[in-house]
C-alpha positions in Angstrom: 185.7 138.0 40.5 182.1 138.6 38.9 179.4 135.9 39.5 177.3 135.2 36.4 173.7 135.5 36.3 173.4 131.8 35.8 175.4 131.0 38.9 173.4 133.7 41.1 170.2 131.6 40.2 172.0 128.4 41.1 173.1 129.6 44.3 169.5 131.2 45.0 168.0 127.9 44.4 170.2 126.3 46.5 169.6 128.3 49.6 165.8 128.1 48.9 166.0 124.4 48.8 168.0 124.4 52.2 165.4 126.5 53.6 162.4 124.4 52.4 164.2 121.5 53.9 164.5 123.0 57.3 161.0 124.3 57.5 159.7 120.9 56.2 161.6 119.0 59.1 160.3 121.4 61.2 156.9 121.1 60.2 157.0 117.3 60.4 158.1 117.6 63.9 155.5 119.9 64.9 152.8 117.6 63.4 154.4 114.6 65.1 154.1 116.0 68.5 150.5 117.5 67.9 149.3 114.1 66.9 151.1 112.4 70.1 149.4 114.9 72.0 145.9 114.3 70.3 146.4 110.6 71.2 147.3 111.2 74.6 144.5 113.6 75.2 142.0 111.1 73.5 143.0 108.4 76.0 142.1 110.7 78.9 138.8 111.3 77.3 137.8 107.5 77.5 135.7 106.6 80.2 137.4 105.2 83.3 136.3 102.1 84.9 136.8 101.0 88.4 137.2 97.8 89.7 133.6 97.9 91.0 132.3 98.6 87.1 133.5 95.0 85.7 130.7 93.3 84.5 130.0 89.9 86.3 128.2 86.5 84.9 126.1 83.8 86.0 126.7 80.5 84.1 123.7 77.8 84.3 123.3 74.7 82.7 120.3 72.8 81.0 119.7 69.5 79.9 117.2 66.6 80.0 119.0 63.6 78.8 122.0 61.7 80.5 125.3 63.0 79.6 126.1 59.3 78.4 123.3 59.1 76.1 123.5 59.7 72.1 120.8 62.2 72.7 122.4 64.3 75.1 121.4 67.7 74.9 123.2 69.7 77.6 123.7 73.3 77.0 125.6 76.3 78.8 123.5 79.3 79.4 125.4 82.5 80.2 123.8 85.6 81.8 125.6 89.1 81.7 124.9 90.8 85.0 125.8 94.3 84.5 124.4 97.8 83.1 126.4 98.1 80.0 126.8 96.3 76.7 130.1 94.5 76.3 131.6 92.6 73.6 133.7 89.8 72.5 133.0 87.9 75.5 134.9 84.7 75.9 134.8 81.7 78.3 138.4 80.2 78.5 139.1 76.4 77.2 138.5 74.1 79.9 140.7 71.0 80.0 139.6 67.8 81.7 141.5 66.3 84.6 143.8 64.1 82.9 144.0 66.5 80.0 142.5 64.0 77.0 140.0 66.6 76.3 139.1 70.2 76.0 135.7 72.1 76.2 136.1 75.2 73.5 133.6 77.7 73.8 132.5 79.8 71.0 133.2 83.7 71.5 129.9 85.8 72.0 130.3 89.1 69.7 128.1 91.3 71.9 126.1 90.9 75.3 123.6 93.6 76.5 122.7 94.4 80.1 121.0 91.3 81.5 121.0 89.4 78.4 121.1 85.5 78.6 122.6 83.8 75.8 123.0 79.8 75.0 126.9 79.5 74.4 127.8 77.1 71.7 130.7 74.7 72.6 132.9 71.8 70.9 134.6 68.9 73.0 137.8 68.3 71.1 140.3 65.4 71.8 143.9 66.4 72.7 145.2 63.1 71.9 146.9 62.3 68.5 145.1 59.5 67.8 141.6 60.7 68.7 142.1 63.5 66.1 143.7 61.3 63.5 140.8 58.9 63.7 138.4 62.0 63.9 136.6 60.5 66.8 133.6 62.0 68.0 133.7 63.2 71.4 131.3 64.3 73.8 130.7 66.2 77.3 130.5 62.6 78.9 133.9 61.5 77.5 135.2 64.8 79.3 133.3 64.0 82.5 135.2 60.4 82.7 138.8 61.8 81.9 139.5 62.0 85.7 142.0 60.4 87.9 139.5 59.0 90.6 141.2 60.6 93.3 138.8 62.9 94.9 136.7 60.3 96.7 133.3 61.7 95.3 131.3 61.9 91.8 131.4 65.7 91.7 134.0 67.1 89.6 134.1 70.9 89.5 135.9 72.9 86.7 136.4 76.9 86.8 135.9 78.6 83.9 137.6 82.3 83.5 135.7 84.8 81.2 137.4 87.7 79.4 135.6 90.6 77.4 135.9 93.6 76.0 134.6 96.8 77.7 133.4 100.4 76.9 136.9 101.8 76.9 137.8 98.9 74.2 140.3 97.2 77.2 140.3 93.7 77.4 138.9 92.7 81.2 138.3 89.8 83.6 135.1 88.9 84.3 134.2 86.4 87.4 135.2 82.8 87.1 132.2 80.8 86.8 132.1 76.8 87.7 130.3 73.9 86.2 130.1 70.4 88.0 130.0 67.0 86.4 128.1 64.7 88.5 129.1 61.4 87.7 126.4 59.5 89.6 123.5 61.0 88.0 125.3 62.1 84.9 124.2 65.5 84.9 125.8 68.9 85.0 124.9 71.5 87.4 126.3 75.2 88.3 124.3 75.4 91.8 126.9 75.8 94.8 129.6 76.8 92.5 130.6 79.7 94.7 130.9 77.7 98.1 132.9 74.6 96.3 135.4 77.4 95.2 135.7 79.0 98.5 135.9 75.9 100.2 138.5 74.6 97.8 140.6 77.7 98.1 140.4 77.4 102.0 141.6 73.7 101.6 144.5 74.5 99.3 145.8 77.6 101.0 144.3 77.6 104.5 142.6 81.2 104.2 139.4 82.3 105.0 
């Protein structure tokens, strides 16, 4: 049976279409594999940071007025002790001992090596009534929110730090500490490391 020219053209075009579809899938697969290879290669090209390369921080406090004063001017000063520029430095939220208040620190976009910066913060109430009444809360409110079971007037709080390093990874910085001296109504950070080690030994019985 003779095949007409029209049928030959139709069959030919169908075969071309099938061939192009096969080639297209093959090219797509090749491009996909190549793209994945480039991504993996790029990951290996990023600078690798060892544990010793982690940035560390020093927290200081500064103020001249009593914490209970309406003129209280206490502020937190953070120094980046390291050799590289880092980004998105965030001091973790710190909750008072009973839990009625939190200190919320503002994220620091960039810190250069050795830079000291004043960290903006806000004391926010966690009780629904305080939030509803829009009551202004202070560091002194935070300081007084404790169970009174520690046997002294020094209340220490640990503040973990997170930041983004040069390899774009989110990393943990050293934990810094701040002390609320209820007797003198001041903040201080001197002795934070000593307190942390003693507290760790008391809790876990380790040296």
